[in-house]
C-alpha positions in Angstrom: 10.8 3.4 14.6 12.5 6.8 14.4 10.4 9.7 16.5 7.1 8.6 15.2 5.0 10.1 12.0 6.1 6.8 9.6 2.5 6.1 8.6 2.3 3.4 11.6 -1.7 4.7 11.1 -1.5 3.4 7.3 0.4 0.2 8.4 -1.5 -1.2 10.9 -4.9 -0.3 9.2 -3.1 -2.4 5.8 -2.4 -5.1 8.6 -5.9 -5.0 9.9 -7.2 -6.1 6.7 -6.1 -9.9 8.1 -7.0 -8.9 11.8 -9.9 -9.8 14.0 -9.0 -7.5 17.1 -7.0 -3.9 16.9 -5.7 -2.6 20.3 -4.0 0.5 21.2 -1.8 -0.6 24.1 -0.3 3.2 25.2 -0.1 6.5 24.7 -3.2 9.2 24.7 -5.1 11.2 22.1 -1.3 13.5 21.5 -1.0 10.5 18.6 -2.2 10.9 15.2 -3.1 8.3 12.7 -3.7 9.2 9.3 -5.7 6.8 7.0 -6.7 7.4 3.4 -9.3 5.3 2.2 -11.5 5.4 -0.8 -10.6 8.7 -1.8 -11.2 9.7 2.4 -8.9 11.1 4.7 -9.5 10.0 8.4 -7.5 11.6 11.5 -7.4 9.3 14.5 -6.0 10.7 18.0 -7.3 7.7 19.9 -9.2 5.4 18.3 -7.4 2.4 16.9 -6.9 2.2 13.0 -9.4 -1.0 12.7 -12.3 1.2 13.1 -12.8 1.5 9.7 -14.0 -2.1 9.1 -17.3 -2.9 10.7 -15.7 -6.6 11.4 -12.9 -6.1 13.4 -13.2 -5.6 17.2 -11.1 -2.3 18.1 -9.7 -2.6 21.8 -8.7 1.1 23.6 -6.4 -1.5 26.9 -5.2 -0.3 30.3 -2.3 0.9 29.2 -3.7 4.1 27.0 -4.6 7.4 29.2 -8.0 8.3 27.9 -9.5 11.8 27.6 -13.2 11.2 27.5 -13.7 14.7 26.1 -12.0 14.2 23.2 -12.9 10.5 22.7 -16.5 11.9 22.4 -15.6 14.1 19.9 -13.9 11.6 17.7 -17.0 9.0 17.7 -18.9 11.8 16.9 -16.8 12.9 13.6 -16.6 9.0 12.7 -20.1 9.1 12.9 -20.7 11.9 10.7 -18.9 10.2 8.0 -21.0 7.0 8.1 -18.4 4.8 10.4 -20.3 2.7 12.6 -17.9 2.4 16.5 -20.1 -0.4 17.4 -17.3 -2.1 17.1 -15.0 -0.4 20.0 -14.4 -1.3 23.4 -12.6 0.2 26.0 -10.5 -1.2 29.1 -12.4 -0.7 32.2 -8.6 -0.4 33.5 -7.8 2.7 31.4 -6.7 6.0 33.5 -8.3 9.2 32.3 -6.9 12.5 31.5 -8.8 15.2 33.1 -8.9 19.2 32.8 -6.2 19.5 35.3 -4.1 17.0 33.8 -4.2 19.5 30.8 -3.5 22.6 33.1 -0.4 21.1 34.4 0.9 20.4 31.9 1.0 23.4 30.0 2.0 25.2 33.4 4.5 22.9 33.8 5.9 23.2 29.9 5.9 27.1 31.0 7.7 26.6 33.9 10.5 24.9 31.9 11.2 27.6 30.0 14.4 26.9 27.9 14.5 23.5 29.1 10.9 22.7 27.3 10.3 19.1 26.7 8.0 19.7 23.4 4.8 18.2 24.8 1.5 18.6 23.3 0.2 19.9 26.2 -2.8 17.2 26.1 -2.4 15.9 29.8 -0.3 12.7 28.8 2.7 13.2 30.8 0.8 14.4 34.1 -2.1 11.4 33.6 1.1 9.2 34.1 2.2 11.0 36.7 -1.0 10.1 38.8 -1.4 6.3 37.3 2.2 6.0 38.8 1.6 7.9 42.5 -1.6 6.3 42.5 -4.3 8.7 42.4 -5.3 8.3 39.1 -8.7 8.0 38.2 -9.6 5.2 36.0 -12.9 4.6 33.8 -14.4 1.9 35.9 -14.3 4.7 38.6 -15.6 7.2 36.5 -18.5 5.3 35.7 -19.3 5.4 39.3 -20.8 8.4 40.5 -19.9 8.3 43.5 -16.4 6.8 43.4 -15.8 9.5 41.0 -17.2 12.2 43.3 -14.8 11.1 45.8 -11.9 10.6 44.1 -12.4 14.3 41.6 -12.4 16.3 45.2 -9.7 14.4 46.5 -7.7 15.0 43.1 -8.7 18.6 42.4 -8.0 20.1 46.3 -4.4 19.3 45.6 -3.9 20.1 41.4 -5.4 23.6 42.5 -2.7 24.3 45.2 0.2 23.3 42.2 -1.9 25.6 39.7 -2.5 28.4 42.1 0.5 28.6 44.0 3.4 26.9 42.4 2.3 28.2 38.8 0.1 30.9 38.9 -2.5 29.4 37.0 -6.3 29.9 38.1 -8.2 27.3 40.2 -10.3 24.6 38.4 -14.0 24.3 39.3 -15.1 21.5 40.8 -18.6 21.1 39.8 -17.9 22.4 36.3 -15.8 19.0 35.8 -17.6 16.7 37.9 -20.9 17.3 35.6 -19.3 17.5 32.0 -16.9 14.6 32.5 -19.7 11.8 34.2 -21.4 13.0 31.5 -18.9 11.9 29.1 -18.9 8.6 31.4 -22.8 7.7 30.5 -22.0 8.6 26.9 -19.2 5.9 26.7 -20.0 3.0 29.5 -21.8 0.8 26.9 -18.5 0.6 25.6 -16.5 -0.6 28.8 -15.1 -3.5 29.3 -12.6 -5.9 31.0 -10.5 -5.7 28.0 -8.0 -8.5 29.2 -10.6 -10.8 29.6 -11.4 -10.3 25.7 -8.6 -10.3 24.4 -7.3 -13.5 25.9 -9.9 -15.3 25.3 -9.8 -14.6 21.4 -6.0 -15.7 21.9 -7.8 -18.5 23.4 -10.0 -19.0 20.2 -6.7 -18.9 17.8 -7.7 -15.4 16.2 -5.3 -13.1 14.8 -4.3 -9.9 17.0 -2.6 -6.6 16.0 -1.7 -4.0 18.5 -0.5 -0.8 17.5 1.4 1.7 19.8 1.1 5.5 19.8 4.4 6.6 19.4 8.1 5.9 18.3 10.1 3.7 19.8 12.8 6.7 20.1 10.2 8.8 21.8 9.9 5.2 24.7 10.1 6.5 28.3 12.9 3.4 28.5 14.4 3.3 25.7 13.8 6.8 24.1 15.6 10.3 24.0 14.9 11.0 27.4 13.3 13.4 28.7 12.2 14.1 25.0 9.8 11.3 25.2 6.9 10.2 25.5 5.2 8.9 29.6 4.2 5.3 28.7 6.4 2.6 26.8 5.9 2.0 22.7 8.4 -0.7 23.1 7.3 -3.8 24.6 4.5 -2.5 26.1 2.1 -4.6 24.8 2.2 -7.1 27.4 1.5 -4.8 30.5 -0.6 -2.3 28.5 -3.1 -5.1 27.0 -2.9 -7.7 29.7 -1.6 -10.3 27.6 1.3 -13.1 28.5 4.5 -11.9 26.6 4.1 -15.5 25.0 1.1 -14.8 23.0 3.3 -12.3 20.8 4.5 -13.7 17.2 5.8 -10.8 15.5 7.0 -7.8 15.9 6.5 -5.2 12.7 8.6 -2.2 13.1 7.5 1.1 10.5 10.3 3.2 9.3 10.4 6.2 7.1 12.8 6.4 3.8 14.4 9.2 5.4 13.6 10.5 9.4 11.6 13.0 11.0 10.8 14.4 14.2 8.2 16.7 16.4 9.5 18.8 19.3 12.8 19.2 20.9 15.4 16.7 21.8 18.8 15.3 20.0 18.3 14.5 15.9 21.8 13.6 14.6 21.0 13.6 11.1 18.6 16.9 11.0 19.4 18.8 8.1 18.3 22.1 8.7 19.0 23.3 4.9 17.7 23.2 1.3 17.7 18.5 1.4 15.2 18.9 4.5 12.8 21.6 3.3 12.6 19.9 0.5 11.7 16.8 2.0 9.3 18.7 4.5 7.4 19.8 1.3 7.5 16.5 -0.3 6.4 14.2 2.1 4.0 17.0 3.9 5.6 17.3 7.2 3.5 18.8 9.2 1.8 17.4 12.6 -1.5 15.9 12.5 -2.5 16.8 15.9 -0.6 19.8 16.0 0.1 20.9 13.3 3.7 21.9 13.8 6.4 21.5 11.2 8.7 18.8 11.8 12.1 18.5 11.9 13.7 16.3 8.5 17.1 14.7 8.7 18.4 11.7 6.5 17.7 7.8 7.5 19.4 7.2 10.4 20.5 3.3 10.8 21.7 3.8 14.5 18.3 4.7 15.7 17.0 1.7 13.5 19.1 -0.8 14.8 18.6 0.6 18.0 14.9 0.5 18.1 15.1 -3.1 16.4 16.4 -4.8 19.5 15.2 -2.8 22.3 11.7 -3.7 20.7 12.7 -6.9 19.4 11.2 -6.1 15.9 11.3 -9.2 13.2 10.3 -7.6 9.6 10.3 -3.8 8.5 7.5 -1.7 6.5 9.4 1.0 4.9 7.3 4.1 3.5 7.6 7.0 2.4 10.3 6.0 -0.4 8.3 8.4 -2.8 9.2 11.3 -0.7 13.3 11.1 -2.0 12.3 10.9 -5.6 13.9 14.0 -7.5 17.5 14.1 -5.2 20.4 13.4 -7.2 21.8 11.7 -4.5 20.5 10.4 -1.4 22.2 9.2 2.1 21.9 6.8 5.2 23.9 7.2 8.4 25.7 3.9 9.0 27.4 4.8 12.7 28.5 7.7 14.4 32.0 9.2 15.3 32.3 9.7 19.0 35.4 11.5 20.1 37.8 10.0 17.0 36.1 6.5 17.7 33.4 4.8 15.3 30.0 3.7 16.9 27.3 2.2 15.8 25.0 2.2 19.4 22.9 4.8 20.3 24.4 6.9 23.8 22.3 7.9 26.4 24.0 10.7 27.4 23.1 14.4 25.3 26.5 15.5 25.5 27.9 12.4 23.8 25.0 12.6 20.7 25.1 16.2 20.2 29.4 14.9 19.8 28.3 13.0 17.7 29.2 13.2 13.6 26.7 11.2 11.1 28.6 8.6 9.1 26.9 8.6 5.9 26.9 6.0 3.2 25.8 7.9 0.1 23.6 6.6 -3.1 22.4 7.4 -6.3 19.0 9.1 -6.3 16.1 8.3 -9.1 13.6 11.1 -11.0 11.3 8.8 -12.1 7.7 8.9 -10.7 7.3 5.4 -8.6 4.2 6.2 -6.8 2.0 3.6 -9.5 4.3 1.1 -9.1 2.9 -2.4 -8.1 6.4 -4.3 -7.5 9.4 -4.0 -6.6 10.8 -4.2 -10.1 9.0 -1.9 -11.6 11.3 0.7 -9.2 14.3 2.5 -10.8 17.3 0.3 -10.0 18.8 3.1 -7.7 15.4 3.0 -5.7 15.4 -0.7 -5.8 19.3 -0.9 -4.1 18.2 2.0 -1.3 15.7 -0.2 -0.2 17.7 -3.4 -0.4 20.5 -1.5 1.1 18.0 -0.3 4.3 16.9 -3.7 4.8 20.4 -5.5 4.9 22.0 -2.3 7.3 19.1 -2.7 9.2 19.3 -6.8 9.5 15.7 -6.9 8.9 13.8 -8.7 6.0 11.2 -6.3 4.2 7.5 -7.1 5.2 6.2 -4.1 3.2 7.3 -0.9 1.1 5.3 2.1 0.4 5.1 4.1 -2.9 2.1 6.8 -1.0 0.0 7.8 1.2 -2.6 5.6 -0.5 -3.2 1.7 1.0 -3.1 0.9 -2.6 0.1 2.1 -3.2 2.0 -0.2 -0.5 3.8 -3.5 -1.9 3.9 -6.7 0.2 6.8 -8.8 0.2 6.5 -11.0 3.0 2.4 -11.6 4.5 3.3 -11.7 8.6 -0.4 -12.9 9.4 1.0 -16.2 7.1 4.7 -16.6 8.2 6.8 -17.4 11.0 8.8 -14.2 12.2 12.1 -14.0 10.8 14.7 -15.6 13.3 17.6 -13.5 13.5 
């Protein structure tokens, strides 16, 4: 519900214990999901969190962009860790990321000079660009040798013109790309299915389906802080990205941190470039899973969370990393902005307006007690309880879970979303 890195991997892994199918519906290997289980840490970039459970079907939907090279490496790492991928399937309609997408991503970002977006340089944006302009190559194309050869030759001719004449970068070699990526396709072919057919068949059987987004809602292409966003739709992208009807979705579980962080450029009204920010960064180990970049840190922003709640239709809240706030004398929540002398409770589209916004904070007393062993909300210090309750009130959502540490066992359940109807706002 923020700019990512809220602990969505942990929550989707936690929720997946009651799911039959876990699906990624957008994004690419620019997403980093960290899962700690049984004393072992897993870093997932593309594969859904449910892969750690052999009885869950894990789906990479048609809405993602897939780097075959990265995926083969991720599968290999899982196998080396003793994790099976026999339960993984890939949509035949998923678009693939090729070396020219990555080369263009880097070249375009450098070309922007002082106007950099802050991409991860993994080719995500250029791959979605090709998809939108109808020149993309899909998994089904990669598996057909003649189709892949023809489409790659057509695309590479144009991409090399861009690389060499516009960006002054070296041309890429056709044979090298074709041979390497056709081989990746052959390694992945047994995973490839019509994922929409599979998902709808499982819905018809009344199974539990969990869909996980790759980025935060504030990075949504339409509803985030454009252009400092990703190239797909975490908010509301499930139906299109997975090939299911919207009526099948019963719960939208929003994941947030007890403070705010973001990686890369873009507006951040509650950012704390001071001792508080440094304290929270160190306490929360706030460095990117994929990029290792230090994250920007700020106080919790209820304006952001309410924007996300509305545009994504969030029905329940999972609040993570409450333990990171331990040790602060006071904790703050941004409850509104002041813009040109007026109080507003919405997130402006204009960067000029956002830059002119001054956060209006509500200040609450902090706590020093170690809360990492708490198993019930009543075991928290009263100030921590009050903080959690106040966030729920401000965001107008019931809490499904809250977390007092990174491990699954440090997640306290207040509402089982698999067993209870969605909250009716």
